[in-house]
Chimera marker file (.cmm) of the C-alpha trace (Angstrom):
<marker_set name="trace">
<marker id="1" x="95.345" y="113.611" z="119.767" r="1" g="1" b="0" radius="0.5"/>
<marker id="2" x="95.729" y="115.051" z="116.283" r="1" g="1" b="0" radius="0.5"/>
<marker id="3" x="99.059" y="116.392" z="115.029" r="1" g="1" b="0" radius="0.5"/>
<marker id="4" x="99.018" y="120.110" z="114.265" r="1" g="1" b="0" radius="0.5"/>
<marker id="5" x="101.553" y="121.246" z="111.650" r="1" g="1" b="0" radius="0.5"/>
<marker id="6" x="103.018" y="124.745" z="111.501" r="1" g="1" b="0" radius="0.5"/>
<marker id="7" x="103.465" y="124.471" z="107.720" r="1" g="1" b="0" radius="0.5"/>
<marker id="8" x="101.809" y="122.257" z="105.104" r="1" g="1" b="0" radius="0.5"/>
<marker id="9" x="103.436" y="122.192" z="101.660" r="1" g="1" b="0" radius="0.5"/>
<marker id="10" x="101.497" y="120.881" z="98.678" r="1" g="1" b="0" radius="0.5"/>
<marker id="11" x="103.727" y="119.352" z="96.011" r="1" g="1" b="0" radius="0.5"/>
<marker id="12" x="107.160" y="117.780" z="95.912" r="1" g="1" b="0" radius="0.5"/>
<marker id="13" x="109.104" y="119.689" z="93.305" r="1" g="1" b="0" radius="0.5"/>
<marker id="14" x="112.189" y="121.835" z="93.849" r="1" g="1" b="0" radius="0.5"/>
<marker id="15" x="110.235" y="124.805" z="95.233" r="1" g="1" b="0" radius="0.5"/>
<marker id="16" x="108.480" y="122.552" z="97.750" r="1" g="1" b="0" radius="0.5"/>
<marker id="17" x="111.706" y="120.998" z="98.994" r="1" g="1" b="0" radius="0.5"/>
<marker id="18" x="113.389" y="124.409" z="99.186" r="1" g="1" b="0" radius="0.5"/>
<marker id="19" x="110.480" y="125.640" z="101.280" r="1" g="1" b="0" radius="0.5"/>
<marker id="20" x="110.724" y="122.585" z="103.550" r="1" g="1" b="0" radius="0.5"/>
<marker id="21" x="114.449" y="123.086" z="104.049" r="1" g="1" b="0" radius="0.5"/>
<marker id="22" x="113.880" y="126.644" z="105.239" r="1" g="1" b="0" radius="0.5"/>
<marker id="23" x="110.810" y="125.970" z="107.393" r="1" g="1" b="0" radius="0.5"/>
<marker id="24" x="112.429" y="123.063" z="109.218" r="1" g="1" b="0" radius="0.5"/>
<marker id="25" x="115.601" y="125.082" z="109.691" r="1" g="1" b="0" radius="0.5"/>
<marker id="26" x="113.376" y="127.633" z="111.408" r="1" g="1" b="0" radius="0.5"/>
<marker id="27" x="112.049" y="124.869" z="113.702" r="1" g="1" b="0" radius="0.5"/>
<marker id="28" x="108.562" y="124.837" z="112.139" r="1" g="1" b="0" radius="0.5"/>
<marker id="29" x="106.918" y="121.426" z="112.019" r="1" g="1" b="0" radius="0.5"/>
<marker id="30" x="106.504" y="120.774" z="108.309" r="1" g="1" b="0" radius="0.5"/>
<marker id="31" x="104.378" y="118.332" z="106.327" r="1" g="1" b="0" radius="0.5"/>
<marker id="32" x="104.855" y="117.792" z="102.586" r="1" g="1" b="0" radius="0.5"/>
<marker id="33" x="101.825" y="116.460" z="100.721" r="1" g="1" b="0" radius="0.5"/>
<marker id="34" x="103.179" y="114.813" z="97.601" r="1" g="1" b="0" radius="0.5"/>
<marker id="35" x="101.468" y="112.823" z="94.919" r="1" g="1" b="0" radius="0.5"/>
<marker id="36" x="102.365" y="109.283" z="93.989" r="1" g="1" b="0" radius="0.5"/>
<marker id="37" x="105.444" y="110.467" z="92.070" r="1" g="1" b="0" radius="0.5"/>
<marker id="38" x="107.635" y="112.892" z="94.003" r="1" g="1" b="0" radius="0.5"/>
<marker id="39" x="110.162" y="115.276" z="92.523" r="1" g="1" b="0" radius="0.5"/>
<marker id="40" x="108.173" y="117.150" z="89.924" r="1" g="1" b="0" radius="0.5"/>
<marker id="41" x="109.295" y="117.720" z="86.345" r="1" g="1" b="0" radius="0.5"/>
<marker id="42" x="112.983" y="117.519" z="87.301" r="1" g="1" b="0" radius="0.5"/>
<marker id="43" x="112.619" y="113.751" z="87.694" r="1" g="1" b="0" radius="0.5"/>
<marker id="44" x="112.276" y="113.612" z="83.900" r="1" g="1" b="0" radius="0.5"/>
<marker id="45" x="115.104" y="116.041" z="83.144" r="1" g="1" b="0" radius="0.5"/>
<marker id="46" x="118.414" y="114.563" z="82.061" r="1" g="1" b="0" radius="0.5"/>
<marker id="47" x="120.573" y="117.608" z="82.769" r="1" g="1" b="0" radius="0.5"/>
<marker id="48" x="119.950" y="120.824" z="84.686" r="1" g="1" b="0" radius="0.5"/>
<marker id="49" x="122.397" y="123.541" z="83.634" r="1" g="1" b="0" radius="0.5"/>
<marker id="50" x="120.926" y="126.530" z="85.451" r="1" g="1" b="0" radius="0.5"/>
<marker id="51" x="120.835" y="125.484" z="89.110" r="1" g="1" b="0" radius="0.5"/>
<marker id="52" x="123.182" y="127.420" z="91.434" r="1" g="1" b="0" radius="0.5"/>
<marker id="53" x="126.119" y="125.460" z="92.803" r="1" g="1" b="0" radius="0.5"/>
<marker id="54" x="126.486" y="123.090" z="89.865" r="1" g="1" b="0" radius="0.5"/>
<marker id="55" x="128.579" y="124.878" z="87.227" r="1" g="1" b="0" radius="0.5"/>
<marker id="56" x="128.865" y="121.691" z="85.147" r="1" g="1" b="0" radius="0.5"/>
<marker id="57" x="125.183" y="120.858" z="85.514" r="1" g="1" b="0" radius="0.5"/>
<marker id="58" x="123.516" y="118.000" z="87.385" r="1" g="1" b="0" radius="0.5"/>
<marker id="59" x="121.005" y="115.320" z="86.445" r="1" g="1" b="0" radius="0.5"/>
<marker id="60" x="117.459" y="116.178" z="87.508" r="1" g="1" b="0" radius="0.5"/>
<marker id="61" x="116.771" y="113.005" z="89.526" r="1" g="1" b="0" radius="0.5"/>
<marker id="62" x="120.074" y="113.352" z="91.410" r="1" g="1" b="0" radius="0.5"/>
<marker id="63" x="119.329" y="116.991" z="92.236" r="1" g="1" b="0" radius="0.5"/>
<marker id="64" x="115.878" y="116.068" z="93.530" r="1" g="1" b="0" radius="0.5"/>
<marker id="65" x="117.242" y="113.146" z="95.584" r="1" g="1" b="0" radius="0.5"/>
<marker id="66" x="119.743" y="115.507" z="97.210" r="1" g="1" b="0" radius="0.5"/>
<marker id="67" x="117.047" y="118.106" z="97.901" r="1" g="1" b="0" radius="0.5"/>
<marker id="68" x="114.743" y="115.471" z="99.397" r="1" g="1" b="0" radius="0.5"/>
<marker id="69" x="117.522" y="114.129" z="101.615" r="1" g="1" b="0" radius="0.5"/>
<marker id="70" x="118.301" y="117.627" z="102.885" r="1" g="1" b="0" radius="0.5"/>
<marker id="71" x="114.614" y="118.392" z="103.507" r="1" g="1" b="0" radius="0.5"/>
<marker id="72" x="114.208" y="115.179" z="105.531" r="1" g="1" b="0" radius="0.5"/>
<marker id="73" x="117.014" y="116.049" z="107.943" r="1" g="1" b="0" radius="0.5"/>
<link id1="1" id2="2" r="1" g="1" b="0" radius="0.2"/>
<link id1="2" id2="3" r="1" g="1" b="0" radius="0.2"/>
<link id1="3" id2="4" r="1" g="1" b="0" radius="0.2"/>
<link id1="4" id2="5" r="1" g="1" b="0" radius="0.2"/>
<link id1="5" id2="6" r="1" g="1" b="0" radius="0.2"/>
<link id1="6" id2="7" r="1" g="1" b="0" radius="0.2"/>
<link id1="7" id2="8" r="1" g="1" b="0" radius="0.2"/>
<link id1="8" id2="9" r="1" g="1" b="0" radius="0.2"/>
<link id1="9" id2="10" r="1" g="1" b="0" radius="0.2"/>
<link id1="10" id2="11" r="1" g="1" b="0" radius="0.2"/>
<link id1="11" id2="12" r="1" g="1" b="0" radius="0.2"/>
<link id1="12" id2="13" r="1" g="1" b="0" radius="0.2"/>
<link id1="13" id2="14" r="1" g="1" b="0" radius="0.2"/>
<link id1="14" id2="15" r="1" g="1" b="0" radius="0.2"/>
<link id1="15" id2="16" r="1" g="1" b="0" radius="0.2"/>
<link id1="16" id2="17" r="1" g="1" b="0" radius="0.2"/>
<link id1="17" id2="18" r="1" g="1" b="0" radius="0.2"/>
<link id1="18" id2="19" r="1" g="1" b="0" radius="0.2"/>
<link id1="19" id2="20" r="1" g="1" b="0" radius="0.2"/>
<link id1="20" id2="21" r="1" g="1" b="0" radius="0.2"/>
<link id1="21" id2="22" r="1" g="1" b="0" radius="0.2"/>
<link id1="22" id2="23" r="1" g="1" b="0" radius="0.2"/>
<link id1="23" id2="24" r="1" g="1" b="0" radius="0.2"/>
<link id1="24" id2="25" r="1" g="1" b="0" radius="0.2"/>
<link id1="25" id2="26" r="1" g="1" b="0" radius="0.2"/>
<link id1="26" id2="27" r="1" g="1" b="0" radius="0.2"/>
<link id1="27" id2="28" r="1" g="1" b="0" radius="0.2"/>
<link id1="28" id2="29" r="1" g="1" b="0" radius="0.2"/>
<link id1="29" id2="30" r="1" g="1" b="0" radius="0.2"/>
<link id1="30" id2="31" r="1" g="1" b="0" radius="0.2"/>
<link id1="31" id2="32" r="1" g="1" b="0" radius="0.2"/>
<link id1="32" id2="33" r="1" g="1" b="0" radius="0.2"/>
<link id1="33" id2="34" r="1" g="1" b="0" radius="0.2"/>
<link id1="34" id2="35" r="1" g="1" b="0" radius="0.2"/>
<link id1="35" id2="36" r="1" g="1" b="0" radius="0.2"/>
<link id1="36" id2="37" r="1" g="1" b="0" radius="0.2"/>
<link id1="37" id2="38" r="1" g="1" b="0" radius="0.2"/>
<link id1="38" id2="39" r="1" g="1" b="0" radius="0.2"/>
<link id1="39" id2="40" r="1" g="1" b="0" radius="0.2"/>
<link id1="40" id2="41" r="1" g="1" b="0" radius="0.2"/>
<link id1="41" id2="42" r="1" g="1" b="0" radius="0.2"/>
<link id1="42" id2="43" r="1" g="1" b="0" radius="0.2"/>
<link id1="43" id2="44" r="1" g="1" b="0" radius="0.2"/>
<link id1="44" id2="45" r="1" g="1" b="0" radius="0.2"/>
<link id1="45" id2="46" r="1" g="1" b="0" radius="0.2"/>
<link id1="46" id2="47" r="1" g="1" b="0" radius="0.2"/>
<link id1="47" id2="48" r="1" g="1" b="0" radius="0.2"/>
<link id1="48" id2="49" r="1" g="1" b="0" radius="0.2"/>
<link id1="49" id2="50" r="1" g="1" b="0" radius="0.2"/>
<link id1="50" id2="51" r="1" g="1" b="0" radius="0.2"/>
<link id1="51" id2="52" r="1" g="1" b="0" radius="0.2"/>
<link id1="52" id2="53" r="1" g="1" b="0" radius="0.2"/>
<link id1="53" id2="54" r="1" g="1" b="0" radius="0.2"/>
<link id1="54" id2="55" r="1" g="1" b="0" radius="0.2"/>
<link id1="55" id2="56" r="1" g="1" b="0" radius="0.2"/>
<link id1="56" id2="57" r="1" g="1" b="0" radius="0.2"/>
<link id1="57" id2="58" r="1" g="1" b="0" radius="0.2"/>
<link id1="58" id2="59" r="1" g="1" b="0" radius="0.2"/>
<link id1="59" id2="60" r="1" g="1" b="0" radius="0.2"/>
<link id1="60" id2="61" r="1" g="1" b="0" radius="0.2"/>
<link id1="61" id2="62" r="1" g="1" b="0" radius="0.2"/>
<link id1="62" id2="63" r="1" g="1" b="0" radius="0.2"/>
<link id1="63" id2="64" r="1" g="1" b="0" radius="0.2"/>
<link id1="64" id2="65" r="1" g="1" b="0" radius="0.2"/>
<link id1="65" id2="66" r="1" g="1" b="0" radius="0.2"/>
<link id1="66" id2="67" r="1" g="1" b="0" radius="0.2"/>
<link id1="67" id2="68" r="1" g="1" b="0" radius="0.2"/>
<link id1="68" id2="69" r="1" g="1" b="0" radius="0.2"/>
<link id1="69" id2="70" r="1" g="1" b="0" radius="0.2"/>
<link id1="70" id2="71" r="1" g="1" b="0" radius="0.2"/>
<link id1="71" id2="72" r="1" g="1" b="0" radius="0.2"/>
<link id1="72" id2="73" r="1" g="1" b="0" radius="0.2"/>
</marker_set>
């Protein structure tokens, strides 16, 4: 039998992971379709100074790793 997903997200950048965090929190089965390299442009960014919750900034790859971990819960 085929799996039917409530939500399918295309991409793996910060907006995609934010969406996944909220859809799974709402108990929707969620599939993320990511390319070979996940994380979007932030994986190439050395410091993000404008993301809420990090007044001293955070490195892009670390931010994306944290977002991915939270989305996978």
